[in-house]
C-alpha positions in Angstrom: 99.4 63.5 49.5 99.7 66.1 52.1 102.1 68.9 51.1 102.6 70.6 54.4 101.9 69.8 58.0 101.6 71.9 61.1 102.2 70.3 64.5 101.1 72.6 67.3 101.8 71.9 71.0 98.7 72.5 73.2 99.9 74.1 76.4 98.2 74.8 79.7 96.5 71.4 80.2 97.7 71.3 83.8 97.3 68.4 86.2 94.5 65.9 85.4 92.6 64.1 88.1 90.1 61.2 88.1 86.8 62.3 86.7 88.0 65.4 85.0 86.3 66.3 81.7 89.4 65.8 79.5 87.6 67.0 76.3 86.6 70.3 77.9 90.1 70.8 79.3 91.7 70.3 75.9 89.0 72.5 74.2 89.7 75.3 76.7 93.4 75.0 76.2 92.9 75.3 72.4 90.8 78.4 72.8 93.5 80.0 75.1 95.9 79.6 72.1 93.3 81.2 69.8 92.8 77.8 68.0 89.5 76.6 66.7 88.8 73.0 65.8 88.8 72.7 62.0 87.8 70.2 59.5 90.5 67.5 59.2 92.3 68.3 62.5 94.0 65.5 64.3 94.3 65.7 68.1 97.1 63.5 69.6 96.7 62.9 73.4 99.2 61.1 75.6 97.9 58.0 77.3 99.0 59.3 80.7 96.3 62.1 81.0 93.6 59.8 79.5 94.4 57.2 82.2 94.4 59.8 84.9 91.0 61.2 83.8 89.6 57.7 83.7 91.0 56.8 87.2 93.4 54.2 85.8 95.9 54.8 88.6 97.0 52.6 91.5 98.7 53.4 94.8 101.6 51.1 95.5 100.8 51.2 99.1 97.6 49.3 98.3 99.4 46.5 96.5 100.3 43.2 98.1 103.0 41.4 96.0 102.8 37.7 95.3 105.7 35.3 95.9 106.4 35.3 92.1 106.5 39.1 91.9 108.8 39.2 95.0 111.2 36.6 93.4 111.4 38.6 90.2 111.9 41.9 92.1 114.7 40.4 94.2 116.5 39.1 91.0 116.3 42.4 89.2 116.4 44.8 92.2 112.9 46.1 91.6 110.0 47.1 93.7 107.9 43.9 94.2 104.7 45.9 94.3 105.5 47.5 90.9 106.2 44.0 89.5 103.0 42.7 90.9 101.0 45.5 89.1 102.8 44.6 85.8 101.9 41.0 86.2 98.3 41.8 87.0 98.1 44.0 83.8 99.7 41.3 81.6 98.0 38.5 79.7 101.3 36.7 79.3 105.0 37.3 79.7 106.8 37.4 76.3 110.3 37.8 77.7 112.0 38.9 80.9 115.6 40.0 80.9 117.9 42.9 82.0 115.3 44.0 84.6 112.6 44.5 81.9 109.4 42.5 81.5 108.1 42.4 77.9 104.5 41.3 78.1 101.3 41.1 76.2 98.6 43.2 77.7 95.0 42.3 78.0 94.5 44.6 75.0 96.9 42.6 72.9 99.7 45.1 72.9 103.3 43.8 73.2 105.3 46.3 75.3 107.6 46.8 78.3 106.0 46.4 81.7 102.5 46.1 80.3 102.4 49.8 79.8 102.5 50.5 83.6 104.3 53.8 84.1 105.5 55.8 87.1 106.9 58.8 85.5 105.2 62.2 85.5 102.7 61.1 88.1 102.3 63.1 91.3 103.5 61.1 94.2 106.3 58.5 94.0 103.9 55.7 95.0 101.4 56.2 92.2 101.4 54.2 88.9 99.3 54.7 85.8 97.8 51.8 83.9 96.7 51.8 80.2 93.1 52.7 79.6 90.8 49.7 79.6 89.9 50.4 76.0 92.0 53.1 74.3 89.8 53.1 71.2 86.7 53.7 73.1 88.5 56.5 75.0 89.6 58.0 71.7 86.1 57.8 70.3 84.5 59.4 73.4 87.1 62.2 73.3 86.5 62.8 69.6 82.7 63.1 70.1 83.2 65.4 73.1 85.5 67.8 71.2 83.1 67.8 68.2 80.2 68.7 70.5 82.2 71.5 72.2 83.2 72.9 68.8 79.4 73.4 68.2 79.3 73.3 64.4 76.3 71.8 62.6 77.3 69.4 61.1 80.3 69.0 63.3 83.8 69.2 61.8 85.3 65.8 61.0 88.3 65.3 63.2 90.4 62.4 64.4 91.8 61.6 67.8 94.9 59.5 68.5 95.9 58.3 72.0 99.6 57.7 72.1 102.1 56.0 74.4 105.9 55.9 74.2 107.3 52.4 73.5 110.5 50.8 72.4 110.8 48.9 69.1 112.4 45.7 67.9 115.7 46.2 66.1 116.0 49.8 67.0 117.5 51.8 69.9 115.3 54.5 71.5 111.6 55.0 72.1 108.9 56.6 69.9 105.3 57.5 70.4 102.9 55.0 69.0 99.1 55.0 68.6 97.3 52.8 71.1 93.8 54.3 70.5 92.4 55.7 67.2 89.1 57.3 66.3 88.1 59.0 63.0 90.9 57.9 60.7 92.2 54.7 59.1 95.4 53.8 61.0 96.9 52.0 58.1 97.3 53.0 54.5 97.5 50.0 52.2 99.5 50.4 49.0 99.5 46.8 48.0 98.4 46.3 44.4 99.4 49.8 43.4 102.0 50.6 40.8 105.0 52.7 41.7 106.8 55.2 39.4 109.0 52.4 38.0 106.1 50.2 37.1 106.6 47.8 40.0 103.5 46.5 41.7 103.7 46.9 45.5 103.1 43.7 47.4 104.0 44.4 51.1 103.7 48.2 51.6 101.3 49.0 54.5 102.1 52.2 56.2 101.2 52.7 59.9 100.1 56.3 59.5 98.6 56.5 63.0 102.0 55.6 64.5 103.8 58.0 62.3 101.4 60.8 63.3 101.8 59.9 67.0 105.6 59.9 66.7 105.6 63.3 64.9 103.4 64.8 67.6 105.9 63.7 70.3 108.5 66.1 68.7 106.5 69.1 70.1 105.4 67.3 73.3 108.7 66.3 74.8 109.0 64.1 77.9 109.6 66.9 80.5 107.8 69.9 79.1 104.3 68.9 80.3 102.7 69.2 76.9 100.5 66.1 76.7 98.4 67.2 73.7 99.3 68.2 70.1 97.2 69.4 67.2 98.2 68.1 63.7 96.8 70.1 60.8 97.3 69.6 57.1 97.6 65.8 56.9 95.0 64.4 54.4 94.1 61.2 56.3 91.5 58.7 55.2 88.4 59.0 57.4 87.2 55.7 58.8 85.8 53.7 61.6 88.8 51.4 62.1 90.6 51.4 65.5 94.0 51.1 67.0 93.7 47.4 67.2 94.3 47.2 63.5 97.9 48.1 64.2 98.5 45.0 66.3 100.3 42.4 64.2 98.4 39.1 63.9 100.1 36.3 66.0 100.5 34.1 62.9 102.8 36.7 61.3 104.5 38.0 64.4 108.0 36.4 64.7 108.6 37.9 68.2 105.6 36.5 70.1 
């Protein structure tokens, strides 16, 4: 068990553009705050800057909406071009109501508007899309940061790519992990005995989501802090990925 955590906002990231070396940008921002990468550190990075660096943006002026997108947009007073991008990024529509499209993305995520976002992007006509493979993005960022840290052997760290989503049953949004590298995203307590002698049968804790949510507390939505450093959490190192957090369709009552 971890007894104490530190969650440090990493400031000074600035605007990110396609092709930017995101690992170098984060590393330099750490150094400006007199922070060194240490063994066991967890770097939480918002999806938005990962998508920007990877060129996963689209200009609405380049989008030609379909008749279906136009019909949806007219019904819910939306921009038909935005709706078209959401449809293109969706594998299937789960539900559509109150002007919100809940869809399954090509990654297997179930979220609003296929993760397409227009907030905090320069220019009102620009949208960001989810990374093509958030786990590969996290893995590449982890390797880059370890290389820049320059230790031999490199410090073992973890990287979480986060996005802000709503949740069934609950009001409000929280940060969730959509890409994971270097840590096991789930801690399985099944089969263990609690302090009352009861054997746990269903307790699987989504630690990657909990860490992503905790990091958002120092990031904020309007403070332009897209990176946080979590220090002190004793995670389980591993090669699993964020896809482990996606509930199997056979047990998902909301699909």
